[in-house]
C-alpha positions as CSV (number, residue, x, y, z in Angstrom):
1,X,206.7,86.9,101.1
2,X,203.3,87.0,99.4
3,X,200.4,85.3,101.0
4,X,197.5,84.1,98.8
5,X,194.1,82.8,99.9
6,X,193.1,80.2,97.3
7,X,189.5,79.3,97.0
8,X,187.1,77.7,94.4
9,X,184.0,75.7,94.3
10,X,183.9,72.1,95.6
11,X,185.7,69.7,93.2
12,X,187.0,72.7,91.1
13,X,190.6,71.6,91.2
14,X,191.9,74.0,93.8
15,X,193.7,71.2,95.8
16,X,195.4,70.0,92.6
17,X,196.4,73.6,91.8
18,X,197.8,74.0,95.3
19,X,199.8,70.8,94.9
20,X,201.3,72.1,91.7
21,X,202.3,75.3,93.5
22,X,203.8,73.3,96.4
23,X,206.0,71.4,93.9
24,X,207.3,74.8,92.7
25,X,208.3,75.8,96.2
26,X,205.2,77.5,97.7
27,X,204.3,76.6,101.3
28,X,200.7,75.4,101.2
29,X,198.1,74.8,104.0
30,X,194.6,73.4,103.4
31,X,191.9,74.7,105.7
32,X,190.0,71.4,105.2
33,X,192.9,69.5,106.7
34,X,192.9,71.8,109.7
35,X,189.2,71.1,110.1
36,X,189.8,67.4,110.0
37,X,192.5,67.7,112.7
38,X,190.0,69.6,114.9
39,X,187.6,66.7,114.6
40,X,190.1,64.1,115.7
41,X,189.7,62.4,119.1
42,X,189.6,65.0,121.8
43,X,190.0,67.8,119.3
44,X,188.3,71.2,119.8
45,X,186.0,70.5,116.8
46,X,184.9,67.1,118.2
47,X,184.3,68.7,121.6
48,X,182.3,71.5,119.9
49,X,180.1,69.0,118.0
50,X,179.4,67.0,121.2
51,X,178.5,70.3,123.0
52,X,176.2,71.5,120.2
53,X,174.5,68.3,119.1
54,X,175.3,65.6,121.7
55,X,177.6,62.7,122.0
56,X,175.7,60.7,119.4
57,X,177.6,62.6,116.7
58,X,181.0,61.2,118.0
59,X,182.6,57.9,117.3
60,X,183.6,55.8,120.4
61,X,187.1,57.1,120.2
62,X,185.9,60.7,120.6
63,X,186.4,61.8,117.0
64,X,183.5,63.4,115.1
65,X,181.3,61.1,113.2
66,X,181.6,63.2,110.0
67,X,179.2,61.2,107.7
68,X,176.4,61.4,110.3
69,X,177.2,65.1,111.0
70,X,177.3,65.9,107.3
71,X,173.9,64.4,106.7
72,X,172.4,66.4,109.5
73,X,174.1,69.6,108.5
74,X,173.0,69.5,104.9
75,X,169.4,68.9,106.0
76,X,169.4,71.6,108.7
77,X,170.8,75.0,107.6
78,X,170.4,76.4,111.2
79,X,172.5,73.6,112.6
80,X,175.2,74.2,110.0
81,X,175.2,77.9,110.8
82,X,175.6,77.1,114.5
83,X,178.5,74.8,113.9
84,X,180.2,77.2,111.5
85,X,179.9,80.0,114.1
86,X,181.8,77.8,116.6
87,X,184.4,76.2,114.2
88,X,185.3,79.0,111.9
89,X,187.1,81.1,114.6
90,X,189.2,78.0,115.5
91,X,190.2,77.5,111.8
92,X,191.0,81.1,111.3
93,X,193.2,81.2,114.3
94,X,195.1,78.1,113.1
95,X,195.5,79.6,109.6
96,X,196.9,82.9,111.0
97,X,199.2,81.0,113.3
98,X,200.5,79.0,110.3
99,X,201.0,82.2,108.2
100,X,202.9,83.9,111.0
101,X,205.1,80.9,111.5
102,X,205.8,80.8,107.7
103,X,206.7,84.5,107.7
104,X,209.5,83.7,110.1
105,X,211.0,81.2,107.6
106,X,210.5,83.6,104.7
107,X,209.6,81.5,101.7
108,X,208.6,83.6,98.7
109,X,205.0,82.4,98.5
110,X,202.5,80.9,101.0
111,X,199.1,79.6,99.9
112,X,196.1,78.9,102.1
113,X,193.4,76.8,100.5
114,X,190.2,78.1,102.0
115,X,187.0,76.7,100.4
116,X,184.7,79.2,102.2
117,X,187.0,82.2,101.9
118,X,184.4,84.8,100.9
119,X,181.6,83.2,102.8
120,X,183.7,83.7,106.0
121,X,185.0,87.1,105.0
122,X,188.7,86.2,105.7
123,X,190.1,87.6,102.4
124,X,191.6,90.6,104.2
125,X,193.9,88.3,106.2
126,X,195.9,87.7,103.0
127,X,197.9,89.7,100.5
128,X,195.7,88.6,97.6
129,X,193.1,86.1,96.6
130,X,192.6,83.6,93.7
131,X,189.8,81.2,92.8
132,X,190.0,78.1,90.7
133,X,186.8,77.6,88.7
134,X,185.5,74.8,86.4
135,X,182.1,74.0,84.9
136,X,179.2,72.9,87.1
137,X,179.1,69.7,85.0
138,X,182.7,68.9,85.9
139,X,182.0,69.6,89.6
140,X,179.0,67.2,89.5
141,X,181.0,64.5,87.7
142,X,183.9,64.7,90.1
143,X,181.7,64.5,93.2
144,X,179.7,61.6,91.8
145,X,183.0,59.9,91.0
146,X,183.9,60.4,94.8
147,X,180.8,58.5,95.7
148,X,178.2,61.2,96.2
149,X,174.7,60.8,94.8
150,X,173.6,63.5,92.3
151,X,171.4,65.0,95.0
152,X,174.3,65.1,97.5
153,X,176.6,66.6,94.8
154,X,174.0,69.3,94.1
155,X,173.5,70.1,97.8
156,X,177.3,70.5,98.3
157,X,177.7,72.7,95.2
158,X,174.8,75.0,96.2
159,X,176.0,75.3,99.8
160,X,178.8,77.5,98.7
161,X,178.8,80.9,96.9
162,X,178.3,80.7,93.2
163,X,181.2,80.8,90.8
164,X,180.0,84.3,89.7
165,X,180.2,85.5,93.3
166,X,183.7,84.1,93.8
167,X,184.9,85.5,90.4
168,X,183.6,89.0,91.3
169,X,185.6,89.0,94.6
170,X,188.8,87.2,93.7
171,X,191.9,89.1,92.4
172,X,192.9,86.2,90.2
173,X,190.7,83.6,88.4
174,X,192.2,80.3,87.3
175,X,190.0,78.4,84.7
176,X,190.4,74.7,85.2
177,X,188.6,73.5,82.1
178,X,191.4,72.2,79.8
179,X,193.0,69.3,81.6
180,X,195.7,68.7,84.2
181,X,198.6,69.7,81.9
182,X,197.0,73.1,81.3
183,X,196.3,73.6,85.0
184,X,200.0,72.8,85.8
185,X,201.0,75.4,83.2
186,X,198.7,77.9,84.9
187,X,200.2,77.1,88.3
188,X,203.7,77.8,86.9
189,X,202.6,81.1,85.5
190,X,200.8,82.1,88.7
191,X,203.9,81.1,90.8
192,X,206.2,83.2,88.6
193,X,203.8,86.2,88.8
194,X,203.5,85.9,92.6
195,X,207.3,85.5,93.2
196,X,208.5,88.1,90.7
197,X,210.4,90.9,92.5
């Protein structure tokens, strides 16, 4: 089995690329989905938020008030660092448990989508790394299409490593700048390369 950590800038198309790989037979996990689960009612993430910032950042059901938390974190880098220091070990533990469980069932390829792969330094947990990259203009357009203001889109893009930094660190670079059909073709080529024996 080959394990791949898949990263890329926000709104770069990495989730779509991961879905294409899943259709081909890869086992795929999304770190963002693991984070969402941690912030559900009574989850370790929600409890961490309440401990660090107070119960005002929780909904009445005990889940994290993500919009309110997000506003605060993007305005306060120190708060973001404090939360990341507490949440990242939980996410890494979940990812490694998933990978170890997958190894037991032995599919030929497992993919972990990790937006902050290089920022967290987790690349050594995986056999190889890949990044999906697109133009900054495309990222902005997609984020604005998701309801973010231009300022919010800019803040989210610049909160991550630059494309240049990801490209320098990744073993494989997937360019998502020619439409969905092309990205699907790239996924098929990537799957073939990763599963060739």
